[in-house]
N, C-alpha and C positions, 0 to 999 in steps of 0.2 A: 482439497486435500485428503491424499490414498493412506488415511488410517484404516487399518487392517482389522483393530479388536472390535468391541461391543459397539453399539451406539451410543452417545454421549448427549445427556443436555446439554442445551445453547448454555453456554456461560453465562451464569449472574452480572449484569450488568445494567447500565441506564440505558442501554439501545436496545437491549432485550424487553426492558419493562417500559418501551414508550417508539417503536420502529411500529410501522404497519403489519397487518397482518400476514403472516407467509403463503403463497401460491402451493397450492398441494404438491408435493413431491414424490411420489410414492417409490417405492423401490423398485426395482427390475427384478421378476420374474419369468420372463418370457426369453427366449435367444431372440438377437437383433444383428441386422444385416445392416450397417450403415456406410457411409462414404467417410466420414471422418466421427473418432471417437474422441472425448475430451474428456482427461481424468483430473478431476478438479474444481470444484463449483463456488470458486472464488469470482474475483472482478475481472482477472483474466481470462479464467475457463466461460464464463457465461458471456464477455464481453466478444470472443472471438465464437463461440457459438451462434450469437444474435446474428454477427458480419457474414458468417457462414449461411446462416439460414434465408436473410436476407437477398442474397446472390443465390438462393435455389440450390443451393449445395444441404443434403440432408445431413445432420448432426446430432452426436448423443453427448451428453453430459452424466459423466457418474461420480457422483459424492459421495462420499463417505459417512457425512453426518448430515446436512443440510444446507442450503445456498446461503451462504454468509457465517456458517460454522467459527472458521479461523480468524484471522488477521485480518481479513475483506471487513467482516461485521464488529470488528472490534478494537479499528483503530482511531486515531485523534480525528479521524473526520477532514483532514485539510487537503485542503486541493492545491499541488504546491508546484509552481513550473522549475523546468529546468533538470539535469539529472545531476549526480552528486559532485563532479569535478566540474572547473572552471570551463568556460566556451572555448578558451585560447589552448587550453590543454587538451579538450576531447578533439580540436581541429588538429593539432601537432600530431597528438597521437595516432589518429584513423584519415587522416590527408584531408586537402580542399575539400572534395565531394561527399564522400561518408561523413566526416567529422560537421561539413554545415547541415548534412540532412539530418545527422545526429539532434545536432544543437536545435535547428529551427523545429523536429519532432516532441525532443523532450520540452522546453518551453510553453509550447502550443497545448499541450494534452490536457491542464486544467477547461482552456477554450473549447477544445474537443467532447471533453467531456459534459460538460456547462450546456452545451449546444446537444449533445447527445440525450441526455435528461430532458431538455426541452421537446425534442423532438417526441419522443418517446410518452412525455405526460407523465413522467416517474415522481411521485411525493415522496421529497427528503429533504425537506428545508433546506434546499440549495440557495448558497448565496455567491454572488461574486463583491468581494469588498477589499480582494488583493491579500497579498502573504508579506507579510515583514519578519525579513534576518534581521535579528537584535545582534549586536555587542555590545558589554559590558565593561568587557576589559580590554585598556589599548593593546595588548596582543592581537586578540581578534579582529579590531577597527580595520585592520590594513588588508586582510583579506576579505572582507566585506565592501569594501571600498574596491577593490581588485575585481572581484566577480560584478560589482554593478558597473565598473569602468566599461567591464567588455561588453556588457548588455548594452549598455545604452551603446557606445560604437554599433551595434550592431543593430540598432532603431529601433528597439524592444522597450515597451512602453516602462522603466524603470525609473525610479528617484530615488537619491539619498535623500534621509531625514537626520540633520542634525539634531543635538540632543536638547533642544526645547521642540523641535517639531514633532519627532518619538516622544516626548512626554506628552505632548497633547493628544498623541496617537493611542499611545499604551494607558494612562493614567497613573503612571508611575518614574521616577526619575531614576531608575536603576540602570538605563542604558545610556551608552556615548553618543551612538549614531544606529540607522538600518536604512535596509535596502528592502525601500516596498515596490514589489512587483504587483498591478494593476489586475493581473490576469488571474491569479490566485482564488482563493474561496473555499467554499467548505459544505460539506452534507452530513446528514444522520447516515451513516455507512450499513449499518443494517438494512434501515429502508431501501437504501440505494441499490444493493444486493437484492433483495426480494423484488423490488420493481424491475430489476435488470432480469431477473430469473424468469417472471411474468413476459417482458416483453421478447424473451426472448424463446418462449414456449408459443408465445403469437405469432412469432415469425414463424413457426413450423419446427423449431428444434425441441429436443427431447431430452429434460434435466429430471435425473432419480437419484433421491435421498438415500440414505443407510445403504449405499451399494457401493462398496470401497472394490475396488479392481486388486485382486489377489494374484493375479499371474499375468503375463504379457509376453506374447510370443508370438514369432513367425508362423505362420500355417497353409499351406498352398496361394504363396501368393498374397496372403493378406495378414491382417494382423488379431490374431485370438484375444482378447482379453475375460478372463474369469472372474467374473464375482461371483456371491454367495450362493446365488440362486438361478444365475441366467449366464449366457457367453454370449459376448458380443465379439462380431467379426467387422474389421472395417479395413478401407483400402490406407488409409491413414490413420495416425494417433498422435495427441499432442498431450506431454503431460504438465499440467500447469498448479502442480503443488506447493511451489514456494517451500515456507516455512514447515512443512507439514511432508515434504520427503521423505519416503521410504527408499527401500532396497527392489523397489519393481523393476527400475533400468539399474543395473550395476553402475556401482560408482557416483552416480546421479547425487544421491545423498551428501557424497563427500567432499562437493565442488562448492557446497555453502554451509555458512554457520548459524544456526536456525538460535537469535536469542530473542528473550519475553521481553516486550515494551508495555507499560504499565500507564492507565490512566486512572486518578480520581476527580468523584466530581460532586457539585455543592448538590443542595436543592437552588430552586430558584430563588434568585436571589432579589431585594425588593429593589422596585426602579432605580429609588434613590443612589443603591450602591451602585447597581448593574451599569448605569451611565458612565462612571467614572472610571471603568476596566473596560480598556479595552474599545472606548468611545465610538470610534470607525467601525468597529467591529470585524477589522483586520484578523486573521488568524497568524500566530506569530510563533516562528523555533527559532534557539538562540543561537550564536553562533562561539560554539567552544568544544573541548574534547568530548563531553556529555551534554548530547541536547536535552533540554528541558522544552516544550513545544506547550500550546494550549491557546485558548478559544472560549469568548462565550456564547453560547449556543443559541438556537432561534425563543428557550424560554428561560432566560437569562441564568441558566447555569454554567457555573465556570468550570472549566474543562483544563485539566493540567495532565498533563502527561512526561511521561521521562523511562528510565530506567528504573527495574526495582530488581525482585526476586527471579532469579531463574527454574521458577516454578508458579505453579497458578496460582491463584489467589483469588478470595472471593468478597473481600470488602478492604476498604479503604487503609485501613492499619498499617498492612505491610508497607506503605506509600506516605509514611505520614512525613516525611520531608517534602514531599511534593505539597503537603499542604503547609506546614509552616513558612516555605518557600513563599506558598500565595499570600501569605500574611506578610511579609518584607516586601512583597511588591505592592500590596496594597492592604496599609494597615486597617482602614476601614474594612475589610473582609473578616475581621477576628471577631468569632459568636456563629457564623455559619454553620449552618450542618454539615456533613459531608456523609452526604446519603450511598455515593457507591463507590466502589473499586474493583477494579478489572484487569484482564492483561491479556494479552496471545503471543505468539511466536511469529518473528518473522524472518526474513531470510537475506543474510549478507552474503558479499562476496567480497573475496581479496581484494579486486582491485575496484570495487564500489561501484560496476556499472553491470544493468541487469543483463544476464545473460542467455542468450537464445542457441542454443545447439541443435544439431540433426544427427544424433547419434545411432541412426540407422535407416536402411529402407524406409520413407514415407513416415519417420518421425520426425516429432519437434518437441521440443523441449523447452521451455519458459520458468525462468525462478529467477530470484534475487534481486527486487525490489528497493532492498536498502533504506526501506525507512518511507519511501515515494509513492505507494501502492497505488492509492487510492485512482487519481487521476493515470499516472504510466500506464497500469494494468488495463484499464481502460481504453487507454488510446492503443496498448499492445495489440488487444484484441484484434483491430482493423487489421494490423500488420499481420501478424499471426493469420487470419482468416488469405489474406493475400498471397501467403506464401504455400499457405495448404492447399490452397486452388491451381494456383500456377506452379510451384513445384520451383525449381533451381533457377527456373528465367525470371522469376517474379523477384526482383531487388526490395527489400524494405529498408527501411530506414535504421537498423540496429546492426551492428555488425553478428555476424553468424560464425561462432566459433567450436573449437573443439572440446572437452569434457578435461580439466585439468583438476583430478581429486588433491583436496588439501593435504601436506603431509604433516601424520601426528591428529588428524582429526577428529581420533579418539577423546582428545584431550582438550577438546573445545569447552567446554564446561567452566573448567580452572581456567583456560585462558581469559574466558569472558569476563570472570569474574576479576580474575587481574585488571585487564583493562578499562574494569569498569571503576572500580579503584583507583587505580593511576590517574584515570582519565580526570576524577574530580580532586587527587589531591592537583593535579597541573591547575585546573581552572579557578581553586582555590588562590594559587598562588600565582595564578598571569602568567603560567608558561607556554 
């Protein structure tokens, strides 16, 4: 996260209160010469550093705050398969070869992530109990069924749950049907980010917190990255700042729309209450214009996520609608204490695909997870490392595109509020 102002405390959250201890990542105060410099210490940057180091390439991560400070350590914790758009659409857009590789890659990201967690021994409450995409209105059921049919046709471990089955899986009669993908799961994301940083450092990568990149330019055939106390010179550079992208690279910030996603969490619920909420412990996200997502964590807490204020929050009050909605889904939760409310910035792209750019010689940028960043950004780390090592001859399973700044980008805060308001109205009306 390439923030150039003063160091900020970790946003208050359930994760901050319960995560494993962070590995020390001291600020950089001596000049460095490396093969690859990575700007941004979220999942994408840390995973790339890990995969580079494991292949013998020296890499340094420059993080403005601390690993996991941004959305990587403050998200819903869901490992959801797939990209935003349906498989048939992806294949039609990008062709048989790249399209099929994108589909295979995107839907396998939770498996990749969970295997990585097991291999590295990262303690982050990782589970693989499946992902449910649920529809509560007839206008949404067709879309869920279409996605499921396309996945099943491709041999994926996907099933469609009818009304009775989805009621048994969720503990609520809200939904008409759901698509279950057995590959999905969840993690404690801040613990995972810290574990990934620890693993990258153990493999030989350097990770420096409180070290924002303040300028980036070519000098003598290498990249010169200035930080407050030291200069890094690198053969190649990766910008992986996602929702916190600034003007370090001209126009990159204007290719995405940063939006806040908020989460409210309860105290640990009594076993008799928790058993009736998501009893299979799958994670769920709703199919609608404005997505609500939730899960029960390893300590019986209910975590409800969705759109909230386009500014930082520190307690559950600003997202009281999520608490009211939880009581609608499971009346038995009334009276539970909501202990935490927090948010962070995600990066959305106009076409809903993650974007990989090569804006300069030896320069790579990755951003725009569109709310699927835990598994997707982790798996992209391997892909980005492959490209950084192999250059243009190294094909990856995502398209590499040019920068396309969004017109009237300065108006995004107003536009996001309008989209959220309109989406909520359409969801209520079933449009």
